N, C-alpha and C positions, 0 to 999 in steps of 0.2 A: 267769514262770507258764510260758512259752511256750518259753520257752528252758533251764528244770529238766527241762521234757517230752522236748525234746529229747536233753539229758545222759542221761539212765535208758535213753531210750529206743536210745542208744548200746553204753553200758553196757550194756543188757539185748544188743546182737548181739553186744558182743564174747565176755561170758557166752558163750551161747550156743554161738561158733565153738567159742570153748576149752574148751569141755567136749563137742565135735561133733568134737574132733581135728583143728582146723584142721591142714594140712600144711605152710603159710605158715612158712619158717622162715629166720631172719635170722643171720648167723654170730655168734655170740657175743662178746662184747667182751672182755677179758681176764678171766678172773676173780681177784681177789685172795686171794692166801694166809689159808688158814685163822687164823694166827695173826696176819697185819699188822693196823695200825692204823692207823688210816683219822687225814690230816692234818685239821684244822677245818675245817669245810665241803668236804670231800669227800666223794665216794658212789662206797659200795663197787658193785663187781659179782657178788653171788653163783651158786653151783651147788647143786647137792644134796652137791655133794664138799664143801665150802668155807662153810656156812649154820650146820650146828648147831654149831661150833666159832667162829663170828662173831654166834651172839646166845648164846651161851654163858653171860654174864660182862655186867654192866651194861646200861643201857637200850641198848636198836638198835630205831629205825624204818628198815622193812619196804615199798618198795615191790614190790607182784606185779604185773607188767605185761607185753605182749607187744607189739613194734613195726607189729604189723599195727591195733591198736587205738588208731580214732582219741581216747577218752576219754585212753586210757594217754599219750598224746602232749601231748594239753594238760595233766595232770597233769604231766610229765616236769622241764621249768621250775620247777612250782612246788615240784618235792620238792628240785631244786636249791636257789630258793628259801630252805626249811625249813631244809633243811642249814647252808645261812648264817645262818640265825637261831640253830641247834641251836648250832650252833662246836662245841669241842670236848665238850659236858654231856655229851655221848651218839652214837651211832656212827649213821649214815644209810647204809642199803644200797636196792637194788634186785634183784629176782631177774625173770626173765625167763622168764615160766610154762612157754614152750616147752623151754627149756629145762631147768629145773627145778622138774620136773613133780612129783616126789616131795614137795619144800617144799610147795608149794602145795600138794598135799592132804592134807597129813600137816594142813595147817592149818583143811580146809574150806571153801579159795578155789576159789566158784565164778563168782562177775562179778569182773574187771578195769577199772579197776586197785580192788583192794584193796590197805591199807596196815596194818598189825598194828605198835603200838607193843611187844615184847617188855621182859622183864626178869628180867634171869637164868634165859634160856631159855625161858619160859613167857610169851605171850599174855597183858597188859593192860587192850588198847584195840584194836578194829576200826574201819577206817573205810573203805565198798564207794564208789564213784565220787570225782566230785574233788573233794578238799578242799584248802582251803585256805590256803599256809605259816603263816600265825598258829594254825589249829587245831590244826595236827601240829605245832609248836614247843611252845602247851599241854601236849601230851598228853606229850610227852615228860617234861615241867618233872614236869610231876603224876606222871609214873610215875618219877621221881628221887626224890621227897619221901618 
């Protein structure tokens, strides 16, 4: 119970910092090309410019995160693990909310980490806070059915 309270407090803190417009930014990882396909188990880095094309077709799991957010740093390796579980069944991507603000705002992301499963460009399942790889993989599988 204590552990869950600490995680939730950190999620709230990160969400509050992001909403308040925290100015801490780090250099973006190279953005994926809009039409690029991810290798099985690879995680794409998306920007506002590449987001719509990346989620337009098929099932895509997107992690909205920021490098200054402690729960996001916990979630990152879990997303990588989920990508391994998902394989080539769907794409897995990340959006740094400091760089992809428009994409995050478009889908009402107010706290991070937020993970959204998209099917053909439409959100079908959303998770807020640290989420385990098995739960993410199951949500992707359900979206494919």
